[in-house]
N, C-alpha and C positions, 0 to 999 in steps of 0.2 A: 555521552552523560547527557540527561533531558534537561531541558531548560525551562520547564513549565514553572507556572505560577505556583510557590510553596502555600500549602494550606496544612496547619495543625488542627487535629481532631482529636482530642483528648478523651481516651476511653479508658477507665483505670482497667478494665479486663482485656484490653487488647494491646496497651502501650506498651511496648516493651523496647529497650534500647534498640534493639535490631529493626523492629517495626520503623522506630523512630527515624534510623539511619536511611532506610530505602525512602521514607516520604519526602525527605529533606536534601537528600544526597548532592541535588542539582542548585542549591543555593550557594554552594562553597567552591566553586570553580572547578574545570577539570585541568587537571596539573598532571595530564600524562599519566595518570593513575587508573587508566581503563582497566588494566589484568586485573588490580587490587578491585576495584568496584564490580568487576564484572563477576568475581568468584562467587560463590555464594558459599556463608560460613558453614553451612549445612555440611559440605563436600569432606575430603579428607582431611582438610586444614592445612596451613603453611608448612615451610621447610621444618625438620627436625630441628631441634636447636637456634629458633627464634629467638633472639634475646628480648627477655621481659624488663625493658628500660622504659623510662618516663619519656625519653626524649632520644629517639633514635636518631636522629642528625645532628645532636650535640657535639661541638668540636671536640675531636678527643687528639691525643698526641699520638705519633708514631713510634715505632719499633725504636730510632734512633732519631736525631736530629736530622731533617730533610733539608737539601739546599732549596728545593722548590715549595713552595705553599700550595700551588693549585696548577693546571694545564688547561690550554687552549688550544684542542686538536683541531686542524685546518686540513678536512678530506676531501680529496678528490674521487669521487665517484666515477667509477667506469674504468682507472688506469691509464694516467698520461706516460707516455712514453719516456723510460728513464735515458735510452740512447739517443733522444731528442730535447733533452731539458739541462740535466745535472751530471750526466754521468757520459762525458767527452771520450770517445772510441775513433781517433785518428784512422785505424786499420779499416773499419765500417765504411770509410772514404774510400780509403784505396783500393779496396776489393769489391767496391760496389757493382753488384750483376753476378758476381762469383758464389758459387755453393757455400754453404757454411764448412768449414774443413774438417769437422768431427760430427760425432752424432746427432742428430736432434731427440729430445724426450721421448720416451716409449709411449707415453701417454699426452696426448695434445689437444686443445680445445677444436683446432681446424689445422688443414695443412697448408704450410707456407711454403713459399720457393726458395728464390738464391737472396743474398744480402743484399740489405737497401739503404745508402747512406742516408744522412739525415739531409732535410732540405732547408735545415737552418743553420747558419754560421755559430762556432762559437768562440767565446772571447773569455779573456783573463781579467779578472776583478778584486780589487781590494790588494791589500800587504799580502796577504796570503796566495794570491797568483790562482784562484777556484777557476773552475771553466763553467761555464754558464752560457747555454745558448741564447739566441736573440728572443725567443720566445720570454724569458724571465728577466728583462734588462734591469727593472726595480730592485727584485730580490737578489739579483747579480751584485747590484751598489750595496747589500746587504752582508756581503760574504762572510767578511770579516768578524759577523758575530756568530756565525752558521757553525755547525758540526755537520758535517754530509755522511751518510751512513749509505754505503753504495754496495753493500751486499747482503742486504735483507732478502730473505727468500721464506716460501710459504710452501703449502702441499695442495693446493686446490687450484685448478684451472678455469672453474667456473664461477662467474660472479656472486653467485648466492653463499657459495661455502666458501669463497674467499674472504667476502664482506664479515661473514659470521667468525671467520678465522682470526680474520683483524680483529675485530669488534669485541670479541667474545672469549678467544684463545681456542675455539673447536668449530669444526666444519661438520659435526656430525649431529652433535646432541645441543639439546638448550641449555644453554649457559649464561649465568650473570653477565653483563657488558662491563668492559672496562671501567667505565664510568662509575657503573654501580658497585663493582668493587671497591674503589677508590671511596665513593661515598661512604661506604658501610665501614671503611678502615679509618677514614678522617672526620667523616661529618661535615659539615658545614661551617663557615665562619660567619655566618652571618643568618640569624635564626628566622628572618623574615623573607629567606628567599630561600629555593631548592638548594640541592649540593650539587645537582647534576641537571643541566639544560643542552638539548640538543637542537639546533636550528636550522630550521628547512631539511630535515633528514629524509633518506630516502624510504619509501612505505613501499619498495621492491626489494627483491633479491635478501630475504631474510626479514623484512619490515621492521617490526618492533622489536624484534629480537635482537637488533642491532643495537638496540639502547634499552631493553628491558632489565629487569632484575632476576626473572627467571625463580629461582628456590629461596633468595636475599629476601630480605623484608620489601616489600613492594615498596616503602618509601623510598628507597634509593633508585628506582629506576628513573629516567630520564623525564625531567618538563618538557615536552616539544612546543617551540616556538615557530610561527611561520612567517614568511613576510610576502607582501604582495604588493603589486603596482597599481595605485590608484590615481589617477588625473596626473600621470607622470611623476607621482611620486612612491617613494618604497616606504612601505608601513610594517613595522612590527607589531605581531599580537600574539596574544595570550586567548583560548578560546572560551567564554564563558569565565570570565573574570571576575565579574562582578553580576550580582544577582539583578535581574531586570526590574523587579518591582520591591525586593526587601533591603531596609536600609540597613548599614553597619549596624547599629543598635540592636536593633530586632535579631540581627545574624549573631552577634555576642552574646545575646538573651539565651539562643538556640545555644551555641555553644555550651554554654554555663549550664543548662539545661541537659544536654548530650553526657557533660561529665556526671551529674548526679545522678542520672540514671545507672550510669557505667558504676556508682557506687554501690547500686543497690542488686549487683549481679551476686548469685550464691557462692560462698566461699569455697574455694577448690578443697577436695577431700584430702585426708592426712595421708593418703597414697601418693597424691599429685604434690602436695608439699614436700613430700621427701624425695620425689622425681620430679626435677622442674620441668623436663622435657614428656610430661604426659600430655594425653589428648585434652584436658583442659586448660593446661597451659599454652598448647597451640593454639586453641580456638580464644584465648584470651591475648594472644599476642597479636594475632589477625586482626582481634578486634581495635585492640591500642593503636596498630598501624593506621588502620582506617582513621581513627579521631584524629591521629597526627596528620595525616591529610587533609582532612578539614580544617584542624587548625593552621594549617602552613598555607592552605589556600585564603582562608580569613585575612590571615597576615599581611600575605600578598595583594590584597586589595589596595592596601595603603603604600606598598612599596613599589608593586609593579607597575603602576601607570608613569609614574615619575621617573623609572628606571627606562622605559621604553620612547621618552619623550626626549628626540634629540634635538629641540629646537635651542636648547640653549649652550649648544657647542659650537665653538669658534668658528668662524669661516677658514682659518689656517687648518683646523682640525678637519674640517669636510673636505678641504681641497688635499689635504694629505689621504686620506681614504679614496678620493674619486670619488665622493657624494655629490650628488646634481650635476653630475656629468655621464655622458655614456663611452663607452658601453660598462663603466665600472660602477654606476649608481646602486645596482640591488645589491652585489657582493658586498660592495664597498660600505652600505649600512649594514650589513650581517657581519663584518669585523669589526666594525664600532661598536656595535651593541653587544659582542663577543669581550671587549676591552671594558665595556662596562659593567657586564655581569660579573667579570671575572675581579675587575678592581672591588665592586661591592660584596665581595665573599662566597663566590659561588665556586666550587671544589674544581669542577669539571666542565669544561664548557666546550662542545664539540659543534663547529661551522663546515656544513657539506655545500658541495658545488656536483654539477654534472652537466654533462654525461660523456666522461672520456672515455667513449670506447670506438676508437678510428679502425675498424677495419678497413674502411675505405675513407676517401675523402681526408686523409691524414693531416696535409697542409693545410687545407682550408679550414678543417673545424677545431684542430688544436691550437691554429693561430687566434680563431674566435675566441676559442675557451682563456685560452692565457690572456690576453686582451681582458676579459673580462676581470680576472682575478690577481693578475700580477701585482698591480699598485695597490690594490686593497691590502695584501697581505704585508707588503713591504710596508704600507702604512701603518698595520697594525702592529709590527715590529719596532718600528721607529718611534710610535706612540707610547708602546711601553717602556722602551729604552728612556724618552725624555722625560717620562714621569717618576721613572724609578723604580720601576715596577717587573721589568726584563727580569732582573738577577732572580726573584723569588716567584716568576711564573715560568713555565715550562712550554714553549711555544712548537708545536709539532706539525709539520705537512708530508701528506703523505696519501696511498691508496691502498686498495688492496691488492694489486699486483702492477707489473710493470707491462711491457709490450715486448715482442719478439724484434732481434735486429733483423729477421729473415721477412720477406714482404710477402702480404696477404693480396693479391692481385697487383694490379700498379702503384697503388700510393693506399697501402694500409699495411697494419700490424695487427698480431694476434697477441692473445692474454698471454704472458707471461710470468709465473711466480716463481720463478726459479731463479730470477735477479731482479730487483729492482732497488729502488734509492727513496731514504727519508731524510728529511733533515730537520734537526732543533738547533733551537735558540733559548739561550736564559737559560732561568732553573738549574744551574750547577754545570753546565757543558762547555766545553770548549768553543772558543771563536776561532774563527779561520782553519778550521781542521778538518779532515777528510778521513774517516775511517773504512777499512776493507775494501775489496775490490770485486768487481766482475772480471770475467773472461776477456779475453782482447777483442770482443764483439761485443759483449753484453749480454748473453744467452743464461750463462750460469753465476751463481756466485762462486768466486773461485779463492779469495784470501781474506782471512778473518771474516768468516761468514757469519751473521746473525737472523738467526730464525725469529719467526713470530714471536716465540715464548720467549727469547731471549730480548726481544725489544719491550716486551710487556714488564719483564723481569727488572728490567733498566728505569723504565719510566717508575715502577712503584719505589725502587730505591731511591730515586731524584726525589722523591715524595717523603723519604723515610719510612717506608715501609718494604720490611725482607719478606718478598713474595714465596717464601716456604714457610712463613708463619702467617699470614693473612690467609686462613680457611673458614670455612663452613661446614657444619655437618650435615647431612642431608643424605638419607636413602643409607644411610649405615656408613658412610664414609664420610673423610675429610676432603673437601674438593677447594682448589684454589685457581686464580686466574689462569697459571701456567702448569696447570694439571701437574704431571710427573716431571716437568722438564724446566728448561729455563736457567741461562747464565746472565750474571749481570755483567756488562760492557761497561769496565770501568775505565777502560784507555781514552774514554770520550769527556771523561770529566774533570771538569778545572780543577 
């Protein structure tokens, strides 16, 4: 989105509503709606079935009362090793260096050798006695608040496909992301903020498709927030939040004019009034979504700066997240910002950390990466709990896949989508509970298997959404996050 100075040239012969938008779009912030702003309204138009509503982000009830009101998804891009973190395998240590006693998958990302024991010790934590490795001692101390799902499995061995599968439910087609579906289903709890925010997402391995809206109304795609280190301090920023020269008063007048211009549009034909899904209705929905994005950006000029200003947080809170100390400062800031966004009414917040892809240097790099995130993640859980927010906030940790129990080289593990671990806390799930099992070495999900579609169905259920009823008609069929599959894992619910 351009950041040029806005100039309004009124010419009755040329000044239509689309012309006005194309000239002044830069004045209302970049809310990660590049897909919306880049698409030409003269093209085929938006999705079939786009709802013609005045406020597409208005909060709305689910299909039934949900246990959670919002989600914070802490995503470890690259794939941490489940057998080195939360899925303890004593036999892996016992049989270190020996061949895997059963067949490896027919399709593998790369070849691996014999079994490789974990370089880290596992210890039991809490009253539940959960086994957690020395990579995550702070999270381990929160074990009595956590449900561990140890039988997650997917279908793709490559990062790109696996990320898309976890974030959108499909590894082959462009589909709306989980956050977009939740935004579409429930809206936002704060009209001054978007319903879906992603903090430091990967721009590779599927890029914006991992947090896009695809054929859903574009207002539901994520607002991307970046953090950066400046003079030793981590800062969060939303690009182009304010216009470099136009005052809020002038921008308010511009928004008023835009809505007046919208009122001058030709009335839809009688045919389209009978069929609300006709071409004119589609163009109108696209245009209204664009106006809604500008209005939201304008409101965020008031709410955003205060939200991103962490200076008012207490020293105790900063210490809890590991802010102002290394190596936790950067990710601690992201986790604290996630809490502030969620507390302020953002429906779905995703926080990403990279790059957990240790085909070699497993011990060195997993140790370094875990040291950056362990304390901040535990701090986020504890902060939500002490503020009384955990019961209504689903905190979820995971990645696109796990890693093989067999060695790649002398000190590495390959991608493994056949078994990996997720954990959840709050939002209606049990604490101190473990569900599902991988095999004795951690290669395959073996008991109470949870497919990615099942995981998505369960998250939606906790929010009060029936995954089979949350649909959007596009291209002549009804689509949903879980495609034609998905089963809710009721056993993990409190």
